[in-house]
C-alpha positions, 0 to 999 in steps of 0.5 A: 500500500505504501508503494502505491501511495508513493507512486500516486504521489510521484505521478501527481508531482510530475503532473503538477510540474507539467501544469506549471510548465504549461502555465509558463509557456502559454500566454493565451487561454488554456483551450481555444474557445473555452473560458479557462485561463492560464491561471487554471494551470498555475492553481492546478499545478500548485494543488497537484504538487502539494497533493503529490508531496503529501501522498508521497510523504504519507507512503514513505517509511520514516525511521525513528530517531533514536537517542543513545542513553549516556 
């Protein structure tokens, strides 16, 4: 299950990066004839990156920090 969460999180991060790059490269509307503006790329890209990072961190195994007793 952890591997699946990390995989889904990584895909969301990559999709967010792609959406951000589309925002940077496009100067017109997202789709011809639609009312979606380039800001939709920015907002969806940021949302996907944050969601992907959260899913990746939730699936990652984080070891405990052990402090040796003196």
